[in-house]
N, C-alpha and C positions, 0 to 999 in steps of 0.2 A: 557491557546492561542496554537492554530493551531500549528501541524510539518509545516505548510507552509501556505504564503498569498493568494497563485497559486488558479485558483478556480479551480473548482475539477466535477470529471465527474463520478459519481458508477451507474452502471446498476441497476435494482427494485430488481433484482436476487440476486443481490451480498448484495446490502444494507438492503437488509430482512436477510439473512441469518445470517450477519453480526449486525445485530440487533437484533436477536434468541443468539447469542454468547456472546452478552452486555449483554443482560439478564442474561442467566447461569454463568455469571462470577460473576456478581453481587447479586446472593443470596447465593453466597458462603461466607463466611468467609474470609473477609478482600477482600473484591468485590467493594472496591472503592479505586484505586490505580489509579494515575496519566495517567497511560497507558490507561483506560477506558475510563478517565473521556476525555483522547485525541482521542478514538476511535469516542466517541459519538456526540463528538464538529463537530468532520468531518462529521457523517452523518448525522446530523442538518444543515450544510450551503451548504451541496453536490452537485447540482443539476443530480436531478436521471433521469434516461429513459431505454427506454427496453431493452434490451439485442441485439435486431437488429439493434438497432437505435447507439449504442456507438461508434464515432469513432475509426478509429480501431487505430490513434496514441495516444491513453488514456490506462493506466494499469488497467488493471480490476485484480481480483482475479485471482489465479493459472498465470498472466504475466510473462514471462521471459521476462529483461530487461536485456541492456548493459548498465554500469554506467563510468563513466571518475570522478576522486576526483581529485578537481579541485586546490589542496595543491599539491598532489604528482604525480596528471597525472595517475597513479593505473588504470585498467583498469580491473574492476568486471562484473562480470556475474549471476544476482539472480534469481531467484523465490519468488513473492508476496503468501503466501501461510498463509492457519487457522494455528491455532499453533500446533495443535494436529498431523500436519509433518512434521511443522518446522525442519530443520538440518542444521547448520550454515557452516556446514562441506560437505555438496552436494551441497551447494548453496540455500538455499528454507528460506528463511527469514520469522515470523513470521510478521502476519499484526498487530503483535500490539509489536511488537520492534519499535524500536523510525526510524529504516532506511525502513521497511516494512511497517508502516505506515506513515513515511511522501511521499514514492512514491506512493500508492495508489490516483487513479483517476487525479496523473500526466501525463502531453501528453511530447510527443518526444521533446524536444531544455530547457524543464526547470529544474530552481535547487532546490534544498531541499537543507536542513541544519537544523543541531540539536546538541547540546551540547555533548558530551561523555567524560568518565573524564579525558581524558589529551588536548581535542583539542574539539574544534568546529568543526566540519566533516560538507566537500558540496561536494553535488554531481551533479554532470550535468546528467540527462536523456540522454543516447544517441541517440536507439536507441529497438524501440520493437522487437525483437527477435521471438515473439511467445502472439499472445492474442489470447486466446478461441474465442471468439468471433468473431472474423476477418479470423479463421476457423471451425467456422460454429460448433461451441461448443459452447451452451449454455446452457449447463449444468456444468461445470466443474466450 
């Protein structure tokens, strides 16, 4: 099952890099995890656009977003990144983590949810603080 059911948009650049990541991780021992299956599902169902055509309100790789927890009203700011540079303490969430995967391709005002050991986490994407493509960066 996909992390969210809203239609998502990915840039061709992000889709290609994520497909290569998926291929590399699948080639490793134990390369058939639920997170990889979820990423593959998202890549298959996404509407793919050229980087210059992605709307500025869509979460792309390396986008920094402001979120609101719908249950606690806690506000947080995170950046969706590739696994190699993820660091939760710095707010860099891997695209392979449930939160990162749920956010990828979403738009401002979308709500996402996923199960955690203690509860179902429900977040609303309040705003995109930074999107590389909207800033003219098509190489991040």
